C-alpha positions as semicolon CSV with decimal commas, in nm:
position;residue;x (nm);y (nm);z (nm)
1;X;6,205;7,039;12,083
2;X;5,979;6,784;11,917
3;X;5,606;6,833;11,889
4;X;5,363;6,565;12,000
5;X;5,085;6,466;11,761
6;X;4,834;6,660;11,969
7;X;5,051;6,974;11,965
8;X;5,110;6,949;11,589
9;X;4,734;6,913;11,527
10;X;4,667;7,218;11,745
11;X;4,925;7,425;11,554
12;X;4,788;7,309;11,218
13;X;4,447;7,438;11,325
14;X;4,595;7,775;11,419
15;X;4,807;7,792;11,104
16;X;4,527;7,714;10,860
17;X;4,421;8,078;10,825
18;X;4,771;8,227;10,822
19;X;4,912;8,398;10,515
20;X;5,269;8,304;10,416
21;X;5,519;8,552;10,568
22;X;5,835;8,399;10,419
23;X;5,875;8,300;10,054
24;X;6,149;8,062;9,942
25;X;6,240;8,112;9,577
26;X;6,511;8,001;9,338
27;X;6,790;8,096;9,581
28;X;6,645;7,841;9,824
29;X;6,762;7,864;10,186
30;X;7,022;8,139;10,225
31;X;7,126;8,383;10,499
32;X;6,855;8,636;10,405
33;X;6,578;8,372;10,420
34;X;6,709;8,241;10,753
35;X;6,721;8,595;10,898
36;X;6,367;8,674;10,776
37;X;6,235;8,344;10,916
38;X;6,409;8,401;11,249
39;X;6,261;8,751;11,277
40;X;5,912;8,628;11,185
41;X;5,932;8,345;11,442
42;X;6,038;8,593;11,712
43;X;5,731;8,805;11,655
44;X;5,470;8,539;11,568
45;X;5,587;8,198;11,703
46;X;5,390;8,018;11,429
47;X;5,452;8,113;11,065
48;X;5,362;7,983;10,723
49;X;5,638;7,953;10,464
50;X;5,564;7,920;10,092
51;X;5,784;7,759;9,829
52;X;5,762;7,954;9,507
53;X;5,773;7,807;9,157
54;X;6,147;7,875;9,117
55;X;6,241;7,669;9,423
56;X;6,388;7,343;9,296
57;X;6,455;7,185;9,638
58;X;6,232;6,916;9,788
59;X;5,975;7,074;10,020
60;X;6,062;6,837;10,307
61;X;6,434;6,912;10,273
62;X;6,374;7,289;10,261
63;X;6,142;7,273;10,564
64;X;6,392;7,064;10,764
65;X;6,685;7,288;10,668
66;X;6,501;7,607;10,760
67;X;6,372;7,455;11,085
68;X;6,718;7,344;11,196
69;X;6,875;7,678;11,097
70;X;6,621;7,870;11,310
71;X;6,586;7,612;11,590
72;X;6,216;7,568;11,507
73;X;5,981;7,270;11,463
74;X;5,797;7,179;11,145
75;X;5,429;7,154;11,240
76;X;5,298;7,071;10,893
77;X;5,401;7,033;10,530
78;X;5,111;7,070;10,289
79;X;5,157;7,127;9,918
80;X;5,399;7,415;9,863
81;X;5,348;7,551;10,217
82;X;5,477;7,451;10,557
83;X;5,428;7,571;10,913
84;X;5,718;7,644;11,147
85;X;5,680;7,687;11,522
86;X;5,925;7,819;11,779
87;X;5,833;7,928;12,129
88;X;5,926;8,290;12,204
89;X;5,992;8,475;12,529
90;X;5,629;8,596;12,557
91;X;5,482;8,248;12,489
92;X;5,191;8,374;12,276
93;X;5,068;8,023;12,190
94;X;4,981;7,783;12,471
95;X;5,041;7,430;12,345
96;X;4,842;7,136;12,480
97;X;5,057;6,948;12,731
98;X;5,188;6,603;12,656
99;X;5,051;6,328;12,883
Protein backbone atom coordinates (compact mmCIF):
# COMPACT_ATOMS: atom_id res chain seq x y z
CA UNK A 1 0.00 0.00 0.00
CA UNK A 2 1.32 3.42 -0.94
CA UNK A 3 0.22 6.56 0.84
CA UNK A 4 -1.03 9.58 -1.08
CA UNK A 5 0.44 12.97 -0.22
CA UNK A 6 -2.72 13.91 1.65
CA UNK A 7 -2.65 10.69 3.70
CA UNK A 8 1.05 11.11 4.53
CA UNK A 9 0.43 14.70 5.68
CA UNK A 10 -2.45 13.54 7.87
CA UNK A 11 -0.28 10.82 9.45
CA UNK A 12 2.59 13.26 10.01
CA UNK A 13 0.18 15.48 11.94
CA UNK A 14 -0.92 12.56 14.10
CA UNK A 15 2.64 11.32 14.59
CA UNK A 16 4.11 14.66 15.65
CA UNK A 17 3.29 14.13 19.33
CA UNK A 18 4.16 10.43 19.48
CA UNK A 19 7.07 9.16 21.53
CA UNK A 20 9.38 6.63 19.84
CA UNK A 21 8.28 3.06 20.67
CA UNK A 22 11.04 1.24 18.76
CA UNK A 23 14.73 2.12 18.97
CA UNK A 24 17.20 0.95 16.32
CA UNK A 25 20.74 0.76 17.67
CA UNK A 26 24.08 -0.64 16.57
CA UNK A 27 22.58 -4.03 15.67
CA UNK A 28 20.43 -2.22 13.10
CA UNK A 29 17.45 -4.15 11.70
CA UNK A 30 17.36 -7.69 13.12
CA UNK A 31 14.67 -10.23 14.01
CA UNK A 32 14.06 -8.69 17.47
CA UNK A 33 13.58 -5.19 16.02
CA UNK A 34 11.26 -6.53 13.32
CA UNK A 35 9.19 -8.44 15.91
CA UNK A 36 8.95 -5.39 18.20
CA UNK A 37 7.94 -3.16 15.28
CA UNK A 38 5.35 -5.67 14.09
CA UNK A 39 3.83 -5.89 17.58
CA UNK A 40 3.78 -2.09 17.97
CA UNK A 41 2.11 -1.65 14.56
CA UNK A 42 -0.55 -4.23 15.49
CA UNK A 43 -1.52 -2.29 18.58
CA UNK A 44 -1.02 1.32 17.40
CA UNK A 45 -1.12 1.42 13.55
CA UNK A 46 1.13 4.52 13.54
CA UNK A 47 4.46 4.38 15.37
CA UNK A 48 7.58 6.48 15.67
CA UNK A 49 10.94 4.75 15.35
CA UNK A 50 14.17 6.37 16.54
CA UNK A 51 17.67 5.69 15.25
CA UNK A 52 20.13 5.78 18.12
CA UNK A 53 23.69 7.08 17.95
CA UNK A 54 25.17 3.59 17.42
CA UNK A 55 23.13 2.94 14.27
CA UNK A 56 25.49 3.30 11.33
CA UNK A 57 22.93 2.62 8.58
CA UNK A 58 21.39 5.37 6.46
CA UNK A 59 18.05 6.46 7.94
CA UNK A 60 16.23 6.05 4.60
CA UNK A 61 17.62 2.53 4.13
CA UNK A 62 16.72 1.51 7.69
CA UNK A 63 13.20 2.94 7.32
CA UNK A 64 12.66 1.18 3.98
CA UNK A 65 14.04 -2.13 5.28
CA UNK A 66 11.87 -2.05 8.41
CA UNK A 67 8.80 -1.00 6.43
CA UNK A 68 9.18 -3.83 3.91
CA UNK A 69 9.89 -6.40 6.66
CA UNK A 70 6.67 -5.43 8.49
CA UNK A 71 4.54 -4.66 5.40
CA UNK A 72 4.16 -1.04 6.53
CA UNK A 73 4.43 2.38 4.85
CA UNK A 74 6.93 5.09 5.72
CA UNK A 75 4.87 8.22 6.42
CA UNK A 76 7.79 10.49 7.28
CA UNK A 77 11.55 10.55 7.81
CA UNK A 78 12.70 13.48 9.91
CA UNK A 79 16.13 13.67 11.49
CA UNK A 80 16.82 10.44 13.40
CA UNK A 81 13.11 9.53 13.59
CA UNK A 82 10.65 8.06 11.15
CA UNK A 83 6.95 7.20 11.18
CA UNK A 84 5.63 3.83 10.08
CA UNK A 85 1.97 3.14 9.34
CA UNK A 86 0.14 -0.13 8.83
CA UNK A 87 -3.61 -0.56 8.92
CA UNK A 88 -4.78 -3.06 11.56
CA UNK A 89 -7.94 -5.14 11.88
CA UNK A 90 -9.67 -2.51 14.08
CA UNK A 91 -8.79 0.39 11.73
CA UNK A 92 -8.09 2.89 14.53
CA UNK A 93 -6.94 5.64 12.13
CA UNK A 94 -9.29 6.79 9.38
CA UNK A 95 -7.16 8.03 6.49
CA UNK A 96 -8.42 10.70 4.11
CA UNK A 97 -9.59 9.05 0.90
CA UNK A 98 -7.71 9.50 -2.34
CA UNK A 99 -9.65 11.36 -5.05
